[in-house]
N, C-alpha and C positions, 0 to 999 in steps of 0.2 A: 337767405334761409339763416346763413350764420347769425346776422344778428338777430334774428327772430329767436332764434334758439338761446342766445346771452342774454336776451331779455327776459325771457321766461326764467333762467337760472338766476337773475340778479331779483325778482319779483321773489322766486322761493326764498332766497336768501333773507330778505329782507322781512318776509312774512314770519320765517323762524325767529329772528330777531325780535321782532314785535310781542309774539308770543311768548318767548323766554322772560322778557321782563317781568310780569306779574309774578312768574313762577318765582325766580330770582328774590323778588321784592317778600313773599310770604315766607321763603325760608329764614331769609333774612331776620324777619319780623319774629319767627318763631324763636330763634337762638336766641333774641335780643330779650326774651322774657324772662325773668328772675325763677327759681326755684318758690314753687313746686310746679310751675307750668312749662320748665324748657327740658324735659324728659323722661319716659315712661320707666316705670320700677315694676318689676315683678315679686308679689308679694308671696311666698311659698303658702303661708297659710293664715287666714284671716276671722277674727271671730267679730260678726256683725249684731248690732242690738238693735232691730227695726223699731220703728214707732209703734207699729201694731202690736209689740210685744214678744215677736218670734225671733228667736236668736240662731244663726244658722253658724256654724262652722266648717269652713271650705277651702280647697285651693283657690287661691284669685291671681288676676291680673288687672293692675291699674288702667285705665283710660284717663285722657284730660282732653281739654280742647283748647289748645292755644289762643285762640283768638277771643275766646269768649270769656276766659279765664276761669274756667269751671273743671272740676276735676271729679272724677268717680272710683267706681271698681267693679269689674266682671266676677261673678260667684256665680258658678254652675252656667255659664253662658246669659247669666239674667245681671242686666246694669243697672247699679246701685249708686244713688246721687246723695250727697251729706242732707241733705233733707229730709229723707226718708229715715235716717236712723237718729237714735237717742246717742249711740255713741260707736266707735269699733274697736278693735285690739289687735295690732300689729307689732310681732317682734313685744309681744306683752307690755306694750305701751299703750294706755288709753290715748284715743282721739277722739274730740269733741266736735260736732259742726260749729264752723263758724264761715257765716257770710257763703261762700261755694264751695268750700273745702273742709278738709277735717285738720285741725292743728293737736299736737302730740304732745304731751307731757315728758318733757325730758328730765326735768328736776321738780322733785316733788316737795315742800317744807313750806315753811313760814312765808317765803318767797319761790313762787314757781313758776319753772320757765317752759314755754311753748315753743315746739318747732312744727316746720311744716312739713318734717321729714321722719317719718321712725327709725331714726337711727340712733344706737344706743349713746355716743360720743361725740353725737352733733352739738357744736356750740355755735352754729346759725339759728340766734332764737328770734322769735317772730314776733312775740308775746308775754306779758309779764304780768304775773298776779301777786299782790299780797294778798294772804288769807283772810277772808271775809270780804274782799273788795271785789270790784268786778276785773274780768279780762283786760288789759290795754296794750296796745302796738308797742313793740319795744322798741327804746330809743335809750343813748348815753344818758342823755339829761335825767330819764324817769330811773334809770340804776341808779345816779348819782344822788337822788332826792331821797330813795331807799337808804342809801349808805348815810347821809348825813342824818336822816332819823334815827339810825342805829349808835351814830356817834363816830362813825368810822370815815377817815379822810380819803378821798376821791384816788381811786387807783386809776392809774395813765398807764397805757400801753398795757393793760393785762386782760387774759384772755375772760370774756364775761361768764364763761362758766366755772372758772375758779371763782373769781369774785362771787357768785351767787353762794357757791358750795361754803366759803369761808364766811358769807354773811349768815348763812342757815346755822351753821356750825356754832354760831355766837351764842344761839337758843338752845334750851335743855332740852328743845321739843326734839322729835325724830324727825331725821333728812332723808331722803332716799335719792341717792343721784345715779341714774343708772349711766353705766360706764363700763367699756369692755374689757380694759386693763391689760389687753392683749396684742400690742402694736408687733410685735414679732411674728403672731401667728395671723395677720391680718389677711394675709392672701390665702391662708388655709381656712379658715374660719368666717364662715360666711352666714352661719345659721345660727339663731338666737335661741338660747333655752334658758330654762329656770330650774337651778339646782336648789333643793333643801338638804343641808347637811346635817348629819346626827349632830346634836347640842343645839339645835337651833336658828343655826346662820342661814341665811338666804342670798342667794346672788342671782343676778339677771346678766347674762354676758355671751358673747360669742362662743359658740360651742364646735365640736366634731365628734361624732361619735365613731368609735373605732371597734374593730374586731380581729381577733385572729384569723388565720388561713382556716383553721379546723372550725371555728364558729361554737369554740367551748367558752370562750371568754370575751367579757368587751372591756373598754377603757373610756374617759371622756377626756378630751382635751379642754381645759377650763384653766384660765388663774395662772397663764404659764406652767402647767404641770397635769400629769394625767391623774386622775380621779376614779377610783377602783367603786364599784357598786357596794361595797362594804363600810363606804366611807358616807353614805347617803343614805336619807331615808325615802325620798323619790328625786324624781327628775322629769322636766315638763319639754316636750321638743315637741313642736309644729301642735302644740294644744291637745296632746296624749300624754298621758301618765304615765309613766315607767317605775316601777317599784323595782327593788335589788330582790333576784332570785338567783342563790347559787354565784355565779360569777358572771352572770347577766342580769342585764334589765328587760322586765317584760312589760310591755307597752300594751294596754287593752285596747285595742281597737275596735270592737263591737261590746258593746255594754248592754247589759238586759239580765232576762231568767238566764241565758246561756251567755257567758263571757267569752271572748276571745282573746288571746293574746299573742304578741309577736317580738321577736328582739330587735325589730326595725320599726321606726317611729313612721310610718306610710298608711295612710288610708285608703281603705277600698280594696287591702289585700286578701288575696285569696288562697295564701298558705300562711297557716298557723302553726304554731310550735305546743300550744298548751291551751286548754280549756276550764270553762268551771261553770256547774250549773247552781244557781241562788248564790248561796253563801257557803257552799262544800268548798271542799280542798282543790287547789289548782293542780292538774292533771296534766300531764303529755297527752298530746292530740294524736288518736286513730281515728281511722274510720270507724272501726267497732265502737269505741268509745262514743262518739257522736251519733251513731244510730241510737245507742241507748236512750241517748240524751232527747232525741226525737222520738221517739216510742208515743203514739196517739195522736199525733199531728201529721195526717197522709199529704196534706199540701207540700210540708216543709220536707218530708223525707222524698216525693218525686221530683223536687228542685234538688235535692240533695245527688240522688242516684239519676244517673242520666240513663235513658232507654237506649239499649245496645242498638235499636234500627236507627237511632238520632245520631249514632256515634261510629258512622262510616268513614269519616274523614279523621288524621291521625291528630289532627290540631284539635278535634274535641275533645274535653278530659272527660275521666269515668265518673269523676266526684265533684260536686262543688258546693262548698260548705259556706261561702259566703253568704249567697241567696237564702239558703236553708236556717241559717240561724236567722236572720234577720226575720223570716216569715215567722217563725217559731215564737222570737220575742215579741213582735208584733200582735200576736192573738193573746199573749200572755199578759200584755202591761195593762196597767189602770187604764180608765177611761179617759183621764187626763193627760196621762202619756200617748193615748194614741193619738188625741186630739193635736199635741204638740208636733207627733211626727207627721202627723198627714200636713197639718200647716207648714213646715218645711218644705214637704214634698211639694206645696200648692204654689210654693214662693220660687221654686226652681224648674216646675214643670213648663215645656215649652207646647206640650200637644195641648188645645186647647178642649176637648171632647173629656181628656184625662182630668184635665183642672176641674172642670164644671162639676164630673162625678164626684172628685174627692171633695168638692165645698158643699156636695149636696151629702155625703156622708158625715163631716164636721159638723154642719147642723142638725142631722140627726143625733148626734151625740151630744153637742152643746149649742142649744139656741140663742147661746148670748153672746159667742164668738163673732165679731162684726165685720170683719173682712172678709170674709166668702159672699158677703149680701153685695159687695160693690161688683165683684165677679162675676156672679149669678146676674145681678140686674145689667151687667154692659152685654151679657152673653144674649139675655134674652130682649134688648133692646135692638140688638144687630139682627135678632132673625124676628122685628117687628111684632112683638110682644109687647106693646106699652104699658098693658096695664100689670102683668106679672113683674116686667123690671119697674115699675112705682113701687108695688109691694115689697121687693126686695130693697129697695132705697131707703123705704120706710122705717124697715126692719135695720137698716144701718143707724139711721139717726137715734132709733130707740134704744142702742147697746154702745153706740162710741161716744167717746169723750177727745177725742182728737178736732181740735177746732179746724184746722186745717181742712182735715178731711172732710168735715160735716159743711163748711161753707163750698166745698167741689162740689159734695152729693146735693147740697139743696140747689146749685146750679142747674143741675142733671136733671130735678125735679122742676125745675120750674121754666125749661124747654119743653118738657111733656106737658105742660100747662095743667098741671096738677096741684092741688090744696097741700101745703106742708101742713100735715097733721098727723101726732102720734103720740 
């Protein structure tokens, strides 16, 4: 009996050891891969320029596949891969698709330097580019070649960032080198901002927006000092523009016929301090003032004021200004602006029925927008409506100029065994 139990225990230990071997191997493999595939990074806000012409600005999380050496980002629950984009902007650095990842321009000038990571003072470059030439993988020999062309001796044991900036500064052309200049504040300042000072000087740096306890004044920690609103023309944090207003900055969190402002650069916030109608003055936000603005739009007013019968629970607020303002703006914007707004919602929408309805609405406003045709064609094909799917795919080919998407849709039409005539 004892020997049988001992035998079973031995088998169990052996099986555990056997199963753990591939897990250990996978873990060590993941760690051995160099940047950008060895860690995840949370990007606070990213601006994505999609290949179909849509521009999406939203909170974002990065994801990656270590074994496949691929990178992507998640925006609103939607995964985006480099090949789907023309470019992206993170920390106000432009990223361009290269193979299966993005490379970000850290130094812009006659010699531009690119990195896998959108970090301002990063000096681990992946690619170099001489103005007018193609982007090439970074190497010491390539950098030395550029130095020889400029008549400069090779710089041994020098930081590549310093060498490239010195090389660019020999030219009379303007050079932009993105750097934090804030070593002492590094632990405090994790957010990147763009500051336009009075007098025309601009800077991109790590910043921290501070406010006093009474919430009556603000200042910005940047460039080793405190910057007050009166010193700036505007600032940008999380891709929201802040303008000086008394002793604070006001960030436009909603833009439209009715604009809403907040002293905090936070998207989708339901508490405002100031509102503005069209080109009128910026006024302090009150419920009565917003009711005046919403007059004539019953749907927006219903969204703003919650029915008392629905407000039985204490956690349900009495007023919801954010959805009310969005509804009002959507009804008053131009047709093109409405199409752009719907396209962003289509891109982020997870509910298929809602997405299909919005695609039909877009085509009702502008039949030349090509992306909805693919969504509607795929939906019709799933429902077994092959003729309807064929017509949608032909509509896409009629208006699209994206060669990759055209080839993909041609393959779908061939699987339907229909002629490609448009």
